[in-house]
ChimeraX commands (.cxc) that place a marker at each C-alpha (Angstrom):
marker #1 position 88.65,92.12,196.67 radius 0.5
marker #1 position 90.66,92.36,193.71 radius 0.5
marker #1 position 90.72,95.38,191.24 radius 0.5
marker #1 position 92.17,95.19,187.54 radius 0.5
marker #1 position 94.23,97.96,186.50 radius 0.5
marker #1 position 94.30,98.82,182.81 radius 0.5
marker #1 position 98.17,99.94,182.61 radius 0.5
marker #1 position 99.00,101.62,178.78 radius 0.5
marker #1 position 102.46,102.05,177.77 radius 0.5
marker #1 position 102.89,105.87,176.57 radius 0.5
marker #1 position 103.92,105.34,172.74 radius 0.5
marker #1 position 107.04,107.28,172.26 radius 0.5
marker #1 position 109.44,107.26,168.93 radius 0.5
marker #1 position 112.23,105.51,168.98 radius 0.5
marker #1 position 115.25,107.19,167.82 radius 0.5
marker #1 position 117.99,105.26,165.68 radius 0.5
marker #1 position 121.47,106.90,165.44 radius 0.5
marker #1 position 123.08,105.33,162.09 radius 0.5
marker #1 position 125.89,106.16,160.13 radius 0.5
marker #1 position 126.56,104.49,156.78 radius 0.5
marker #1 position 129.89,105.22,155.12 radius 0.5
marker #1 position 130.55,103.77,151.45 radius 0.5
marker #1 position 134.42,104.87,151.49 radius 0.5
marker #1 position 136.88,102.48,153.07 radius 0.5
marker #1 position 139.11,103.74,155.88 radius 0.5
marker #1 position 142.10,103.07,153.75 radius 0.5
marker #1 position 141.06,105.52,151.43 radius 0.5
marker #1 position 139.90,108.14,153.79 radius 0.5
marker #1 position 141.92,111.47,153.37 radius 0.5
marker #1 position 144.32,112.29,156.13 radius 0.5
marker #1 position 143.91,115.76,157.49 radius 0.5
marker #1 position 147.65,116.73,158.19 radius 0.5
marker #1 position 147.40,120.56,157.77 radius 0.5
marker #1 position 145.45,123.35,157.29 radius 0.5
marker #1 position 145.97,122.98,153.69 radius 0.5
marker #1 position 144.34,119.65,153.52 radius 0.5
marker #1 position 141.61,121.26,154.88 radius 0.5
marker #1 position 140.76,123.48,152.21 radius 0.5
marker #1 position 141.52,121.40,149.57 radius 0.5
marker #1 position 138.98,118.87,150.66 radius 0.5
marker #1 position 136.39,121.18,151.40 radius 0.5
marker #1 position 136.38,123.17,148.19 radius 0.5
marker #1 position 136.64,119.94,146.29 radius 0.5
marker #1 position 133.32,119.58,147.82 radius 0.5
marker #1 position 131.84,122.97,147.78 radius 0.5
marker #1 position 129.30,123.97,144.57 radius 0.5
marker #1 position 131.44,126.04,142.99 radius 0.5
marker #1 position 128.24,127.29,141.03 radius 0.5
marker #1 position 127.14,128.72,144.10 radius 0.5
marker #1 position 130.19,129.58,145.85 radius 0.5
marker #1 position 130.04,133.14,145.00 radius 0.5
marker #1 position 126.19,133.42,144.97 radius 0.5
marker #1 position 124.94,132.24,148.25 radius 0.5
marker #1 position 126.59,131.65,152.00 radius 0.5
marker #1 position 126.83,127.80,153.02 radius 0.5
marker #1 position 128.10,126.29,156.10 radius 0.5
marker #1 position 129.84,122.82,156.31 radius 0.5
marker #1 position 131.44,120.59,158.66 radius 0.5
marker #1 position 133.71,118.06,158.01 radius 0.5
marker #1 position 134.09,115.19,160.52 radius 0.5
marker #1 position 137.47,113.34,161.60 radius 0.5
marker #1 position 138.25,110.29,163.24 radius 0.5
marker #1 position 141.15,109.70,165.69 radius 0.5
marker #1 position 143.36,109.42,163.36 radius 0.5
marker #1 position 142.50,112.37,161.58 radius 0.5
marker #1 position 140.77,110.76,158.86 radius 0.5
marker #1 position 137.75,112.30,156.87 radius 0.5
marker #1 position 134.78,110.64,157.91 radius 0.5
marker #1 position 132.54,112.81,155.99 radius 0.5
marker #1 position 131.61,116.62,154.99 radius 0.5
marker #1 position 128.06,117.35,155.70 radius 0.5
marker #1 position 126.52,120.93,154.43 radius 0.5
marker #1 position 125.04,122.23,157.72 radius 0.5
marker #1 position 122.82,125.33,155.96 radius 0.5
marker #1 position 122.74,126.95,153.10 radius 0.5
marker #1 position 121.35,130.99,153.14 radius 0.5
marker #1 position 120.95,133.57,150.93 radius 0.5
marker #1 position 123.69,136.08,149.40 radius 0.5
marker #1 position 124.77,137.77,152.64 radius 0.5
marker #1 position 123.80,134.83,155.41 radius 0.5
marker #1 position 122.99,131.39,156.35 radius 0.5
marker #1 position 121.62,130.39,160.11 radius 0.5
marker #1 position 123.39,127.71,161.66 radius 0.5
marker #1 position 121.64,125.37,164.06 radius 0.5
marker #1 position 124.54,123.91,166.20 radius 0.5
marker #1 position 122.63,120.73,167.05 radius 0.5
marker #1 position 122.78,119.57,163.37 radius 0.5
marker #1 position 126.45,119.74,164.06 radius 0.5
marker #1 position 126.33,117.72,167.17 radius 0.5
marker #1 position 124.29,115.16,165.91 radius 0.5
marker #1 position 125.94,114.54,163.00 radius 0.5
marker #1 position 129.13,114.28,165.14 radius 0.5
marker #1 position 127.33,111.84,167.22 radius 0.5
marker #1 position 126.09,109.75,164.50 radius 0.5
marker #1 position 129.54,109.19,162.97 radius 0.5
marker #1 position 131.20,108.96,166.55 radius 0.5
marker #1 position 134.01,111.50,165.57 radius 0.5
marker #1 position 136.67,112.48,167.15 radius 0.5
marker #1 position 137.44,116.11,165.92 radius 0.5
marker #1 position 135.02,118.51,163.66 radius 0.5
marker #1 position 136.57,121.29,161.32 radius 0.5
marker #1 position 133.06,123.75,160.23 radius 0.5
marker #1 position 133.64,126.06,156.89 radius 0.5
marker #1 position 131.60,129.01,156.33 radius 0.5
marker #1 position 132.77,130.26,152.85 radius 0.5
marker #1 position 133.10,134.16,152.14 radius 0.5
marker #1 position 134.26,135.16,149.04 radius 0.5
marker #1 position 137.20,136.56,150.61 radius 0.5
marker #1 position 138.66,133.28,152.39 radius 0.5
marker #1 position 139.96,130.80,150.08 radius 0.5
marker #1 position 141.58,133.55,147.71 radius 0.5
marker link #1:1,2 radius 0.2
marker link #1:2,3 radius 0.2
marker link #1:3,4 radius 0.2
marker link #1:4,5 radius 0.2
marker link #1:5,6 radius 0.2
marker link #1:6,7 radius 0.2
marker link #1:7,8 radius 0.2
marker link #1:8,9 radius 0.2
marker link #1:9,10 radius 0.2
marker link #1:10,11 radius 0.2
marker link #1:11,12 radius 0.2
marker link #1:12,13 radius 0.2
marker link #1:13,14 radius 0.2
marker link #1:14,15 radius 0.2
marker link #1:15,16 radius 0.2
marker link #1:16,17 radius 0.2
marker link #1:17,18 radius 0.2
marker link #1:18,19 radius 0.2
marker link #1:19,20 radius 0.2
marker link #1:20,21 radius 0.2
marker link #1:21,22 radius 0.2
marker link #1:22,23 radius 0.2
marker link #1:23,24 radius 0.2
marker link #1:24,25 radius 0.2
marker link #1:25,26 radius 0.2
marker link #1:26,27 radius 0.2
marker link #1:27,28 radius 0.2
marker link #1:28,29 radius 0.2
marker link #1:29,30 radius 0.2
marker link #1:30,31 radius 0.2
marker link #1:31,32 radius 0.2
marker link #1:32,33 radius 0.2
marker link #1:33,34 radius 0.2
marker link #1:34,35 radius 0.2
marker link #1:35,36 radius 0.2
marker link #1:36,37 radius 0.2
marker link #1:37,38 radius 0.2
marker link #1:38,39 radius 0.2
marker link #1:39,40 radius 0.2
marker link #1:40,41 radius 0.2
marker link #1:41,42 radius 0.2
marker link #1:42,43 radius 0.2
marker link #1:43,44 radius 0.2
marker link #1:44,45 radius 0.2
marker link #1:45,46 radius 0.2
marker link #1:46,47 radius 0.2
marker link #1:47,48 radius 0.2
marker link #1:48,49 radius 0.2
marker link #1:49,50 radius 0.2
marker link #1:50,51 radius 0.2
marker link #1:51,52 radius 0.2
marker link #1:52,53 radius 0.2
marker link #1:53,54 radius 0.2
marker link #1:54,55 radius 0.2
marker link #1:55,56 radius 0.2
marker link #1:56,57 radius 0.2
marker link #1:57,58 radius 0.2
marker link #1:58,59 radius 0.2
marker link #1:59,60 radius 0.2
marker link #1:60,61 radius 0.2
marker link #1:61,62 radius 0.2
marker link #1:62,63 radius 0.2
marker link #1:63,64 radius 0.2
marker link #1:64,65 radius 0.2
marker link #1:65,66 radius 0.2
marker link #1:66,67 radius 0.2
marker link #1:67,68 radius 0.2
marker link #1:68,69 radius 0.2
marker link #1:69,70 radius 0.2
marker link #1:70,71 radius 0.2
marker link #1:71,72 radius 0.2
marker link #1:72,73 radius 0.2
marker link #1:73,74 radius 0.2
marker link #1:74,75 radius 0.2
marker link #1:75,76 radius 0.2
marker link #1:76,77 radius 0.2
marker link #1:77,78 radius 0.2
marker link #1:78,79 radius 0.2
marker link #1:79,80 radius 0.2
marker link #1:80,81 radius 0.2
marker link #1:81,82 radius 0.2
marker link #1:82,83 radius 0.2
marker link #1:83,84 radius 0.2
marker link #1:84,85 radius 0.2
marker link #1:85,86 radius 0.2
marker link #1:86,87 radius 0.2
marker link #1:87,88 radius 0.2
marker link #1:88,89 radius 0.2
marker link #1:89,90 radius 0.2
marker link #1:90,91 radius 0.2
marker link #1:91,92 radius 0.2
marker link #1:92,93 radius 0.2
marker link #1:93,94 radius 0.2
marker link #1:94,95 radius 0.2
marker link #1:95,96 radius 0.2
marker link #1:96,97 radius 0.2
marker link #1:97,98 radius 0.2
marker link #1:98,99 radius 0.2
marker link #1:99,100 radius 0.2
marker link #1:100,101 radius 0.2
marker link #1:101,102 radius 0.2
marker link #1:102,103 radius 0.2
marker link #1:103,104 radius 0.2
marker link #1:104,105 radius 0.2
marker link #1:105,106 radius 0.2
marker link #1:106,107 radius 0.2
marker link #1:107,108 radius 0.2
marker link #1:108,109 radius 0.2
marker link #1:109,110 radius 0.2
marker link #1:110,111 radius 0.2
view
C-alpha cells in the first residue's frame, strides 16, 4: 500500500548581497592619515544640516585603504541620533570591505 505525501516547500525570502560602484578603483581616494578621512567626510557632509541636526556616517575602506563608499547610517534630532550597528556591519559585508571609519558630527569636533 502506497501513501502519497504532499510535500510543500516553505517559502522564504531570497537575500541578495549587492554592491555597485560607479567609481573606478584608480579614482578612489586613499586614506593615509586621519586628516584625509576628515577632509573626505566633510566634503560628503551636508553643510546646511551640519550644525542643526546630528548625523552618523561610515566610511568603508578596502585593503589598500582606498574609500569604497560613505553611508549615512542615521540622522537624528538636535541633540541625538540612534545608530543601528547591524546597518554598519551589513554595509561592510555588502561592500566586502576590510576596515571602517565611523563618524558622528558634533559641532566642536571639526573646528
